[in-house]
N, C-alpha and C positions, 0 to 999 in steps of 0.2 A: 208281782212279785217273781223277780228270778228263783229258777230250780235249782235244788241241791246238784244236777247235775252240772249247769252252767257254771255257777260257783266254784265248786272242785275243778272243771275245764280254765277259769278264769286264773285261779289260783296257781293252777301249774303253770301257765305260760308266765303269768309276772314272777312266780319265781325263778324258772330256769332261766329266765331273761336275766334276771338280776345276778345269778349266779355266775353266766357266762361273762356280765359285765365287772365282775368283783374278782374272781379267781379264777385263773387259768388251771387250778389243782381239780375244778368241778367237772366231772365228766356225766354223761347219760350213756347208757353200756348194758346190750342184752346179754345175759350170761345164758347161752345155750343150753349149759347142762341141768339147769333147775329152770328155765323157762320163764326167768324174769327179766324184765328190765330195770335197773335199777339207776338211783343217784348216787354216785360215790366220787368222795373226796380223795385224789390220788395223793394228797397231802399226808392224809390217815394210812395206817397200818394196816388193818383189818381190810376197809375198801380197798387199798393196795392189793392186796393177796386173793381178793377176790377177783379184781379185775384181772390180774395176770394169771390166776391159776383157775380159775371158773368156778369158785367154792371156800368156801370157811367152815373147819367144822364139820366136815362132810360125814363122818361115823356119826355124831350127836344128831346132825339134821335127819341124818335114815334113819336111826333109832326110835327118834320122835315120832317118825312119820310111820314106822312098820307099828309101834303101842297105838298108836291112833287110829292108823287104816285097819286094823286088825276086827278092831270093836265098831269101826261104821258100819263093817259090812251085814251087822245084825240088825234086826229087824227091831229092838225097843231100847230105849235109853239114851242119855243123851251123854256126848263126851265132851269134858271142857279139857283146854289146853290155856296152863299159866305161863308165860314167859316172862320171867324175872330177870331183867338184866337185859332187855330186848336190843339194845344199840340202836343200826339200824333199819331192823325189821326181819332179818335174812328168815329167820326160823318162824316169826307168825306169817311173814308173807307166804311162804313157801306151804306151810299148812293149810292156811287160807286158800291157798290155789287148788292144793290138791284134794282137801279137804271140806270141802264148803260148810257140810253141817256143822262141824265145830265150832262150839265155844270158846275165842279166843278173847285172853285177857292179857295185853301189854304192858310192860311199865317200864319207863324208862324216866330217869330223873334228869339227866342233863340236855340243856336247850338245844345245842346242834344235834345230837344225835336223835333227839324227841323229833324235831322238825323235819330233818331228814326223811326217819322214820313215817312221819304223816305223809310227804311227799312221795315217798316209794308206795303208798298205797294206793295213792291218787292216779299215780304214773301205770300203775297195774290194773286199776279199777276194781282194786279189792277193797274188801271192811271187815275191820277188828276194832276191837275195843281197846283204845290206846290211850295211858294214864301216863301224866308226866309226875311221877311218885317215885320217891324211895321205900324199899321195903325193908324193917328193921323191925328191932324189940319192943320199941315204943312209938306213938303218936307226938311226933313234935312239927310245931310251924317252920323252925328252921333250923337245918342242919346243914353244916359245910361237909361240901363233897370236893375233895381234892382232884384235881384233872393234871393228866399224867404230862410228865414235860418230855418235851422232844429229845431223844435219845440217837444222837448221829454215829454211835459208833455199834447200834444194835438195830435190828428189826427195819432195815433197810433206810434207817437215816428220817424212818417216820414218828411222828406220834400217834401214840396208840389209845383214840378215843375211848376206846372202849375199856381200858383199865384206869378209869374213874375210881375212886374209892372213896370212903368217910374214913378208913385208916391211914397215916402218913406210910409210905412204902419205898423201896429205892428208888420208884421213877416216878412219886407223887412228893413235888413239893409244897411247902406250906404257902409258898406265895401265888399260887393261882389255885383256885375255888370257885367253885357256884351254890349259893346257899337254894336250900332245896326243902318240899315239905317230906318229911317222915310217916308212914302209916302202917300199923301192925298189918300182916294178912287175914289176923282173924276180925280185926275192924273193918276193913273191905270184903271179905267174906258174909260178914251180917249185913253191911248196907247196902250191897250193888250185888248179890246175887240174889234174883227173885225165889220165892221158896217154892215157887210151882216146879222153878227147874232143878231146885235142890230135890225134890221131889222124884224126880227124872234121871238121875244121874246114875250110870252105870261104870263110868271111868274118868279119873282125875288125874292127870298128866302134868308136873309141875317142874319148869326147869327151872335150877338156879344157879347163877352165875354172876355173882355181884363183888369179884375181888377183894377176899377174904372177908366178906358180912356175911357168908353162909349161914353161920352159927345164929349170928342176931336174927336172918330172917325167920330160920325155924323156930327161935326161941317166940315171935310175934304170931306162932299158928300153931299154939296149945290148944286151943279152943278145937279151933279146925280137925287135927290129929284126933281130937278123941270122938269126933263123931263120923271122920272117916271112913271108918270100919264096914259104914253103911254100902257101902261100894270100892271096888277097886280104886286106888289113890298110889301112884306113883312118882317117886321123886327123882329127878336125873339133877346130880348136885357135885357141883367142881370141889375140887376138893387139895388144896394144894399143900400136899404132905412131904413136900418140901421144906418151905420156909415157913408154914402155918403148921404143925404138926400135931400141937396140944387142941389147937381150936379142931382140927380135923378129926382126931379121938374124940371129941364132948361130942361131935354133930354125931358121929356112928354110936355111941352109947346111948345117947338120947333117943336116935331113932332105933335103936333095937329096946330099950324099954317101951315103947309106944308099939310094938310087935311088929317091926320093919325088918324083913331080911336085907342084906346089902349083898350087891352083885357087883360082876363088871359087865362090859357088854355082850359079851358072849354068852351070858346068862349063867356063869358060873358063882354059885354063892362061894362070900368071904367069909371066913370065921376067923383070920389072924390080918391085922392091919401093920405088923412089924416093920414090912420092907414094901408097902406100895407105894408105887410111883405117883406124882400128882396126875389128874386127869379126872375127867367126870365118871363117876361113879352111878349107881341106882339104885334105890329103895324101894321095896314094894312089900304092903301088906299082906299081897299074894304070891302063890308060888309061880304061878306061869306068867313069864315073861319074855319067852323066848317070840 
């Protein structure tokens, strides 16, 4: 019987050969700033930015790494990282490489992104748990996820494969969609995180970037939030205050009711949300998030 290493290498060879024959948009590139070799699709907006700029959403990448690395230097307890909206795997790959003791769970429902994410694990000889699942407020076998349309006059004329959404938005028409399975965070937590690991957790970091469905994801983790007071829990959430202001307010209100404080990336606690810009923000059930 073939070993796992042989099968992974065989899959890598077959896939890279197939994409080179199918599309000139695919490249394999070493990204020096993050010390990863990535399979990138230059027809996709995020991949293109990674290729030309050497990174993407660097502030979030470094913030997550700092939050995790600070505790991985301690002797006892386990750190978990949930990458909800993992896309091609940039953040999971980086944390897996830099902090190999971290338990990483990545979620990406869109087929192209999911398989590209898988290949980037193989290419970099990294291993984390990756699930082709859509996280939301319900458990459903079939949910439509609307794919992003090409934007010829914006975003370098690329298609943003990271902008797929269960909601129709300005760049998501009803014509292109993928049917995905939806699961709540609570169900995943109950069925996939071993009780022995749960008893050893010292910190749980959860990144939620799901193109307008952030409130739905949080509504699907209320049972988890009720028990997460046993360890430090930090959520990094994309809040689109420009286009989804009412949903963002509901996210903030819900998290505050659960006892979480609201911060920006500099560690400043936010009390008023009236004039906040769209971006990523932090919720923590403990005060020390520097």
